[in-house]
C-alpha positions in Angstrom: -18.8 -44.7 -16.3 -20.4 -41.2 -16.3 -23.2 -40.3 -18.7 -21.9 -37.9 -21.4 -25.0 -35.7 -21.1 -24.3 -35.2 -17.3 -20.8 -34.0 -18.1 -22.1 -31.5 -20.7 -24.8 -30.2 -18.2 -22.2 -29.8 -15.5 -19.8 -28.0 -17.9 -22.7 -25.7 -18.9 -23.5 -24.9 -15.3 -19.8 -24.3 -14.5 -19.5 -22.0 -17.5 -22.6 -20.1 -16.5 -21.3 -19.7 -13.0 -18.0 -18.3 -14.3 -19.9 -15.9 -16.5 -22.0 -14.7 -13.6 -18.9 -14.3 -11.4 -17.2 -12.3 -14.1 -20.3 -10.1 -14.4 -20.5 -9.5 -10.7 -16.8 -8.7 -10.5 -17.2 -6.2 -13.3 -20.1 -4.5 -11.7 -18.3 -4.4 -8.3 -15.2 -2.9 -10.0 -17.3 -0.2 -11.7 -19.1 0.6 -8.4 -15.9 0.9 -6.5 -14.4 3.2 -9.2 -17.6 5.4 -9.0 -17.4 5.6 -5.2 -13.7 6.3 -5.3 -14.3 9.3 -7.7 -17.1 10.5 -5.4 -14.9 10.4 -2.3 -12.1 12.3 -4.1 -14.6 14.8 -5.4 -16.0 15.3 -1.9 -12.5 15.8 -0.5 -11.9 18.6 -3.0 -15.3 20.2 -2.1 -14.4 20.1 1.6 -11.0 21.7 0.9 -12.6 24.4 -1.3 -15.4 25.3 1.1 -14.0 25.1 4.6 -11.5 27.3 6.4 -7.8 26.5 5.9 -6.6 27.7 9.3 -7.4 27.1 12.9 -8.9 24.1 14.6 -11.8 23.8 12.1 -9.3 24.1 9.2 -7.1 21.3 10.6 -10.2 19.1 11.2 -11.5 19.7 7.7 -8.1 19.0 6.1 -7.9 15.8 8.1 -11.3 14.7 6.8 -10.5 15.7 3.3 -7.2 13.7 3.4 -8.9 10.7 4.8 -11.6 10.8 2.1 -9.0 11.2 -0.6 -6.9 8.3 0.9 -10.1 6.1 0.9 -10.7 7.0 -2.8 -7.2 6.0 -3.7 -7.5 2.7 -1.8 -10.7 1.9 -3.7 -9.1 2.7 -7.1 -5.9 0.7 -6.4 -7.5 -2.5 -4.9 -9.9 -5.0 -6.4 -12.9 -6.3 -4.5 -11.0 -9.5 -3.8 -8.2 -7.5 -2.3 -10.6 -5.6 -0.1 -12.3 -8.9 1.0 -8.8 -10.3 2.0 -8.0 -7.1 3.9 -11.3 -7.3 5.9 -10.7 -11.0 6.5 -7.2 -10.2 7.8 -8.5 -7.4 10.1 -11.1 -9.8 11.6 -8.5 -12.4 12.2 -6.2 -9.9 14.0 -9.0 -8.3 16.0 -11.8 -10.8 16.5 -13.3 -9.1 19.6 -13.4 -5.7 17.9 -15.1 -7.3 14.8 -17.6 -9.1 17.0 -18.5 -5.9 18.9 -18.8 -3.9 15.7 -21.0 -6.6 14.2 -23.2 -6.6 17.3 -23.4 -2.8 17.2 -24.4 -2.7 13.5 -27.0 -5.4 14.1 -28.4 -3.4 17.0 -28.7 -0.3 15.0 -30.3 -2.1 12.1 -32.8 -3.7 14.4 -33.7 -0.3 15.8 -34.1 1.2 12.3 -36.4 -1.7 11.3 -38.7 -1.2 14.3 -39.5 2.4 13.2 
């Protein structure tokens, strides 16, 4: 038979873990909302301060649209949704994910040397 104090301690730890998880989730949600607003603001700045015609205009509009789309994605999805999307992408493209990870690791190693 289990000791009643062990059960209380385990329940306390579990409750603390749930509270910590909720706090992290809340902070992550706030951070993604702030980044989303920043991306959308940057998209507006690009639209306002770059040419609207020609090749440069087309490129700047494409960048602005992509930033705006990224901002909407961040606002519309929770961190758990984003994690699931990344996991699905890695499952569908494992070699690409491996090469990207190696490239990021190489760049980080180069930056740490300096």
